[in-house]
C-alpha positions as CSV (number, residue, x, y, z in Angstrom):
1,X,0.0,0.0,0.0
2,X,1.3,3.4,-1.0
3,X,0.9,6.1,1.7
4,X,2.5,8.9,-0.3
5,X,0.2,11.8,-1.2
6,X,-0.4,12.3,-4.9
7,X,0.7,15.5,-6.5
8,X,-2.9,16.7,-6.5
9,X,-3.2,16.0,-2.8
10,X,0.0,17.7,-2.0
11,X,-1.3,20.8,-3.8
12,X,-4.6,20.7,-2.0
13,X,-2.8,20.4,1.4
14,X,-0.6,23.4,0.6
15,X,-3.5,25.5,-0.6
16,X,-5.6,24.8,2.5
17,X,-2.6,25.3,4.9
18,X,-1.8,28.6,3.4
19,X,-5.5,29.6,3.6
20,X,-5.7,28.6,7.3
21,X,-2.5,30.5,8.1
22,X,-3.7,33.6,6.3
23,X,-7.4,33.7,6.8
24,X,-8.1,31.8,10.0
25,X,-5.2,31.8,12.4
26,X,-4.7,35.6,12.6
27,X,-8.4,36.0,13.6
28,X,-9.5,32.9,15.4
29,X,-8.6,34.0,18.9
30,X,-10.9,37.1,18.6
31,X,-13.7,35.1,16.9
32,X,-13.5,32.5,19.6
33,X,-13.7,35.0,22.4
34,X,-16.7,36.8,20.7
35,X,-18.5,33.6,19.8
36,X,-18.4,34.8,16.3
37,X,-18.9,32.6,13.2
38,X,-17.3,34.3,10.2
39,X,-19.4,33.5,7.0
40,X,-16.9,35.0,4.7
41,X,-14.7,31.9,5.4
42,X,-17.3,29.7,3.7
43,X,-17.3,32.0,0.7
44,X,-13.6,31.8,0.4
45,X,-13.6,28.0,0.8
46,X,-16.1,27.9,-2.1
47,X,-13.8,30.0,-4.2
48,X,-11.1,27.4,-3.6
49,X,-13.5,24.6,-4.7
50,X,-13.6,23.0,-1.3
51,X,-17.3,22.9,-0.7
52,X,-17.7,19.9,-3.0
53,X,-14.3,18.2,-2.6
54,X,-15.4,14.7,-3.6
55,X,-18.6,15.5,-5.4
56,X,-18.3,14.5,-9.1
57,X,-17.7,17.4,-11.5
58,X,-21.1,16.7,-13.3
59,X,-22.7,17.8,-10.0
60,X,-20.6,20.9,-9.5
61,X,-17.9,19.4,-7.4
62,X,-14.1,19.0,-7.6
63,X,-14.2,15.3,-8.3
64,X,-11.4,14.5,-5.9
65,X,-11.2,11.3,-3.8
66,X,-12.2,10.8,-0.2
67,X,-8.7,10.9,1.3
68,X,-8.3,14.4,-0.3
69,X,-11.4,15.4,1.7
70,X,-9.6,14.0,4.7
71,X,-6.6,16.2,4.0
72,X,-8.8,19.3,3.7
73,X,-10.5,18.5,7.1
74,X,-7.1,17.9,8.7
75,X,-5.6,21.1,7.6
76,X,-8.8,23.1,8.5
77,X,-8.9,21.8,12.0
78,X,-5.2,22.6,12.4
79,X,-6.6,26.1,12.4
80,X,-9.8,25.6,14.3
81,X,-12.5,23.0,14.8
82,X,-15.3,25.4,13.9
83,X,-14.5,25.7,10.2
84,X,-13.6,22.0,9.8
85,X,-17.0,21.3,11.3
86,X,-18.7,23.6,8.7
87,X,-17.0,21.7,5.8
88,X,-17.7,18.3,7.5
89,X,-21.4,19.0,7.9
90,X,-21.8,20.6,4.4
91,X,-19.8,17.9,2.6
92,X,-19.9,14.8,4.7
93,X,-23.4,14.8,6.3
94,X,-25.4,16.6,3.6
95,X,-23.9,16.7,0.2
96,X,-22.4,13.2,0.1
97,X,-25.8,11.9,1.4
98,X,-27.6,13.6,-1.4
99,X,-25.1,12.2,-3.9
100,X,-25.7,8.7,-2.5
101,X,-29.5,8.8,-1.9
102,X,-31.0,11.7,-3.9
103,X,-32.7,11.3,-7.3
104,X,-31.5,13.2,-10.3
105,X,-33.8,16.1,-9.9
106,X,-32.8,16.5,-6.3
107,X,-29.2,16.5,-7.2
108,X,-29.7,19.2,-9.8
109,X,-31.8,21.3,-7.4
110,X,-29.8,20.9,-4.2
111,X,-26.5,19.2,-4.7
112,X,-25.1,21.2,-7.6
113,X,-25.5,24.6,-5.9
114,X,-24.1,23.1,-2.7
115,X,-21.1,21.6,-4.4
116,X,-20.4,24.9,-6.0
117,X,-20.7,26.7,-2.7
118,X,-23.6,28.8,-3.8
119,X,-25.8,27.2,-1.1
120,X,-24.8,25.7,2.2
121,X,-26.2,22.4,3.5
122,X,-26.6,21.1,7.1
123,X,-27.9,18.0,8.9
124,X,-30.8,17.8,11.4
125,X,-30.9,14.5,13.3
126,X,-30.3,15.2,17.0
127,X,-33.1,16.3,19.3
128,X,-33.4,17.4,22.9
129,X,-34.3,13.8,23.9
130,X,-32.8,11.9,20.9
131,X,-29.1,11.7,20.5
132,X,-27.5,8.2,20.5
133,X,-31.0,6.8,20.7
134,X,-32.1,7.9,17.2
135,X,-35.4,6.0,17.4
136,X,-36.5,8.3,20.2
137,X,-36.8,11.4,18.0
138,X,-40.1,13.2,18.2
139,X,-40.2,15.3,15.0
140,X,-43.1,14.1,12.8
141,X,-43.9,14.4,9.1
142,X,-47.6,13.9,8.2
143,X,-48.6,13.4,4.5
144,X,-51.0,16.0,3.3
145,X,-51.7,15.8,-0.5
146,X,-48.5,16.5,-2.4
147,X,-46.7,17.6,0.8
148,X,-45.6,16.6,4.3
149,X,-46.3,18.8,7.3
150,X,-43.3,18.8,9.7
151,X,-43.5,19.6,13.4
152,X,-40.8,19.3,15.9
153,X,-37.4,20.5,17.1
154,X,-33.7,19.7,16.5
155,X,-30.8,20.7,18.6
156,X,-27.0,21.0,18.4
157,X,-27.3,21.6,14.7
158,X,-24.1,23.1,13.1
159,X,-24.7,26.0,10.7
160,X,-28.2,26.4,12.1
161,X,-28.3,30.1,11.2
162,X,-26.4,30.0,7.9
163,X,-27.4,26.8,6.0
164,X,-29.8,27.1,3.2
165,X,-30.8,23.4,3.1
166,X,-31.3,21.0,6.0
167,X,-31.4,17.2,5.7
168,X,-34.0,16.6,8.4
169,X,-35.2,13.3,9.8
170,X,-38.8,12.8,11.0
171,X,-41.2,10.0,11.7
172,X,-43.8,9.3,9.0
173,X,-45.0,6.2,10.9
174,X,-44.2,5.9,14.6
175,X,-45.6,2.4,14.8
176,X,-42.7,1.2,12.8
177,X,-40.1,2.6,15.2
178,X,-36.8,3.3,13.4
179,X,-38.2,1.8,10.2
180,X,-40.8,4.6,10.2
181,X,-38.2,7.4,10.0
182,X,-38.0,9.4,6.7
183,X,-35.5,12.0,5.4
184,X,-36.4,15.4,3.9
185,X,-34.7,18.4,2.5
186,X,-36.1,21.4,4.4
187,X,-35.3,24.8,2.9
188,X,-34.7,27.8,5.2
189,X,-37.3,29.9,3.2
190,X,-40.1,27.6,4.1
191,X,-42.8,29.2,6.3
192,X,-42.8,27.8,9.8
193,X,-39.1,27.2,9.9
194,X,-36.9,29.0,12.4
195,X,-33.5,28.6,14.1
196,X,-31.8,29.8,17.2
197,X,-28.0,29.7,18.1
198,X,-26.8,28.1,21.3
199,X,-24.4,30.3,23.4
200,X,-22.2,29.5,26.3
201,X,-20.5,26.4,24.8
202,X,-17.3,25.0,26.3
203,X,-15.6,24.9,22.9
204,X,-16.0,25.5,19.2
205,X,-17.2,29.0,20.2
206,X,-16.4,30.3,16.7
207,X,-18.8,27.8,15.3
208,X,-22.5,28.4,14.7
209,X,-24.5,25.7,16.6
210,X,-28.1,25.8,17.6
211,X,-31.7,24.7,17.4
212,X,-34.1,24.2,14.5
213,X,-37.9,24.6,14.9
214,X,-40.6,23.2,12.6
215,X,-44.1,24.7,13.1
216,X,-46.4,23.1,10.5
217,X,-43.6,23.4,7.8
218,X,-45.0,22.3,4.5
219,X,-42.4,20.3,2.6
220,X,-43.1,19.1,-1.0
221,X,-43.1,15.4,-1.4
222,X,-40.4,16.0,-4.1
223,X,-38.1,16.9,-1.1
224,X,-38.4,13.3,0.3
225,X,-35.0,11.6,0.1
226,X,-35.4,8.0,-0.9
227,X,-38.6,6.3,0.1
228,X,-40.8,6.7,3.3
229,X,-39.1,4.6,6.0
230,X,-35.6,4.9,4.5
231,X,-34.6,7.7,7.0
232,X,-32.7,5.5,9.5
233,X,-30.5,3.8,7.0
234,X,-29.9,7.2,5.2
235,X,-28.9,8.7,8.6
236,X,-26.5,5.9,9.4
237,X,-24.8,6.1,6.0
238,X,-24.6,9.9,6.4
239,X,-22.8,9.3,9.7
240,X,-20.3,7.1,8.0
241,X,-19.3,10.1,6.0
242,X,-19.5,12.6,8.8
243,X,-17.5,10.5,11.2
244,X,-14.8,10.1,8.6
245,X,-14.4,13.9,8.3
246,X,-14.5,14.3,12.1
247,X,-11.7,11.7,12.4
248,X,-9.6,13.5,9.8
249,X,-10.2,16.8,11.5
250,X,-9.0,15.2,14.8
251,X,-5.7,14.5,13.1
252,X,-5.4,18.2,12.4
253,X,-6.1,19.0,16.1
254,X,-3.3,16.6,17.1
255,X,-1.0,18.2,14.6
256,X,-1.7,21.7,15.9
257,X,-1.0,20.5,19.5
258,X,2.4,19.1,18.3
259,X,3.3,22.3,16.4
260,X,2.5,24.6,19.3
261,X,4.2,22.4,21.8
262,X,7.4,22.2,19.8
263,X,7.5,26.0,19.5
264,X,7.1,26.4,23.3
265,X,9.6,23.6,24.1
266,X,12.3,25.6,22.3
267,X,11.2,28.9,23.8
268,X,10.8,28.0,27.5
269,X,13.7,27.1,29.7
270,X,13.7,25.6,33.1
271,X,16.7,24.4,35.2
272,X,19.0,25.9,32.7
273,X,17.8,24.1,29.6
274,X,14.9,24.1,27.1
275,X,12.0,22.2,28.5
276,X,12.1,19.9,25.4
277,X,15.2,18.4,27.0
278,X,13.2,17.0,29.9
279,X,12.2,13.4,29.4
280,X,8.7,13.7,30.7
281,X,8.0,16.5,28.3
282,X,9.5,14.4,25.5
283,X,7.1,11.6,26.6
284,X,4.1,13.8,26.1
285,X,5.3,14.9,22.6
286,X,6.1,11.3,21.7
287,X,2.5,10.3,22.6
288,X,1.1,13.1,20.4
289,X,3.2,11.9,17.5
290,X,2.2,8.3,18.0
291,X,-1.5,9.3,18.2
292,X,-1.2,11.4,15.1
293,X,0.4,8.7,13.0
294,X,-2.0,6.0,14.2
295,X,-5.1,8.2,13.7
296,X,-4.0,9.2,10.2
297,X,-3.5,5.6,9.2
298,X,-7.0,4.7,10.4
299,X,-8.5,7.6,8.5
300,X,-6.7,6.8,5.3
301,X,-7.7,3.1,5.6
302,X,-11.4,4.1,5.9
303,X,-10.9,6.6,3.0
304,X,-9.4,3.9,0.8
305,X,-12.5,1.7,1.4
306,X,-14.7,4.7,0.4
307,X,-12.5,5.2,-2.7
308,X,-13.3,1.5,-3.7
309,X,-17.0,2.0,-3.0
310,X,-16.9,-0.5,-0.1
311,X,-18.8,-0.5,3.2
312,X,-16.6,1.2,5.8
313,X,-18.9,1.5,8.9
314,X,-16.6,-0.5,11.1
315,X,-13.4,1.1,10.0
316,X,-14.8,4.7,10.1
317,X,-16.1,4.1,13.6
318,X,-12.7,3.0,14.8
319,X,-11.0,5.9,13.2
320,X,-13.5,8.4,14.7
321,X,-13.2,6.9,18.2
322,X,-9.5,6.7,18.3
323,X,-8.6,9.9,16.5
324,X,-10.9,12.0,18.7
325,X,-9.6,10.4,21.9
326,X,-6.0,10.9,20.8
327,X,-6.8,14.6,20.0
328,X,-8.4,15.1,23.4
329,X,-5.3,13.6,25.1
330,X,-2.9,15.6,22.9
331,X,-4.7,18.9,23.8
332,X,-4.5,18.0,27.5
333,X,-0.8,17.3,27.2
334,X,-0.2,20.4,25.2
335,X,-1.7,22.5,28.1
336,X,0.4,20.6,30.5
337,X,3.6,21.3,28.5
338,X,2.7,25.0,28.5
339,X,2.2,24.9,32.3
340,X,0.4,28.0,33.7
341,X,0.5,29.7,30.3
342,X,-1.5,26.8,28.8
343,X,-4.3,27.7,31.2
344,X,-4.7,31.1,29.7
345,X,-5.7,32.3,26.2
346,X,-2.3,33.8,25.6
347,X,-1.5,30.5,23.8
348,X,-3.9,28.6,21.6
349,X,-3.6,25.3,23.4
350,X,-6.4,26.2,25.9
351,X,-8.7,26.6,22.9
352,X,-7.5,23.3,21.5
353,X,-8.4,21.6,24.8
354,X,-11.9,23.1,24.9
355,X,-12.5,22.3,21.2
356,X,-11.3,18.7,21.5
357,X,-14.1,17.6,23.9
358,X,-17.1,18.0,21.5
359,X,-15.8,15.5,18.9
360,X,-15.6,12.8,21.6
361,X,-19.3,13.3,22.0
362,X,-20.9,14.1,18.7
363,X,-21.5,11.8,15.8
364,X,-21.4,8.8,18.1
365,X,-20.0,9.1,21.6
366,X,-16.8,7.3,22.7
367,X,-19.1,4.8,24.4
368,X,-21.2,4.1,21.3
369,X,-18.1,3.4,19.3
370,X,-16.6,1.2,22.0
371,X,-19.8,-0.9,22.0
372,X,-19.8,-1.0,18.2
373,X,-16.3,-2.3,18.0
374,X,-16.9,-4.9,20.7
375,X,-20.0,-6.1,18.9
376,X,-18.0,-6.5,15.6
377,X,-15.4,-8.5,17.5
378,X,-18.0,-10.7,19.2
379,X,-19.9,-11.3,16.0
380,X,-23.0,-9.6,17.2
381,X,-22.8,-7.0,14.5
382,X,-21.9,-7.5,10.8
383,X,-22.1,-5.1,7.9
384,X,-23.9,-6.0,4.7
385,X,-22.7,-4.5,1.4
386,X,-24.7,-1.3,0.6
387,X,-26.9,-1.4,-2.4
388,X,-26.2,2.1,-3.5
389,X,-22.7,3.1,-2.4
390,X,-21.1,6.4,-3.0
391,X,-19.2,6.6,-6.3
392,X,-15.8,5.0,-5.9
393,X,-12.6,6.8,-6.9
394,X,-10.3,3.8,-7.0
395,X,-8.5,3.6,-10.3
């Protein structure tokens, strides 16, 4: 197996890194303190053709492979989790799901403008009482002529105030439990739809996260994705894509911790020598490097399966679980290396630590992924090949 990046991937990595260093890093401390999401970053990412990284060119995308998307997410999170999250939700959870499950007219109407960056997509699954237990969601969609009437609420939705299209999951038949969930595209302009940002978050403060409200929202039946009752399997396949981008972003978080810690190790002296000379500091740096390399291999393994059009639920789950845990540990060690300064916002590592906690929770908690991996090992869980996989990029 060849782990070298292609020339195209090297170019993308360079472009995104330069963008982060120029557009995000000089401003992120202020945006984080103010709880400000900067929408111009999304416009600039669209100009760089990064809002449809692995969407085929016929649908307005860049036509790159899935590991190139991973590289984009890694480099963005090296700057801040907020803007990697925006790309993850737009690309991984929404656009790639439309590519996989949408019909041709839906791809023309919704996917093409999203891939071009003219419109922004988001994902509405989580509710106040339905997180890991998806079947407990309360949002309903009742058929009325050529439309569905949606009522309910979603929470912890990224891009809640900025997205144009939301992939929303609702019950069309509660008697069928999870088999009665369906998926819809809800447009912001639809009467009865509203959103509200959540403030006071521990981390990802520069990200826009909040609640969605549906008050008798009339959604055309043409906005139904797949068939009635397909919602649960559509949501799970979407999470395979979202978790992949979260895992890739976590690699960037670890890399940022390493880079900042190296700088500080050469700047700070104790007992007459650079702190990098102390073995216990070296131990923390070595752990970060090991975590980075292992996480990246897990991500690229899942990405290669995606490139081949193969089921990757197990591999993506493992990558997401391990990379996010390693990132959380790396951020904690980075603060420790910085000592008292790491506890203040004079250095970015305190932001890294705050940001690193959310990915351990969202898109499948650490505990959910632990159970999934154990059930695979024990033979209680097995993946069937998917009937309509994403387009493969393996040549």
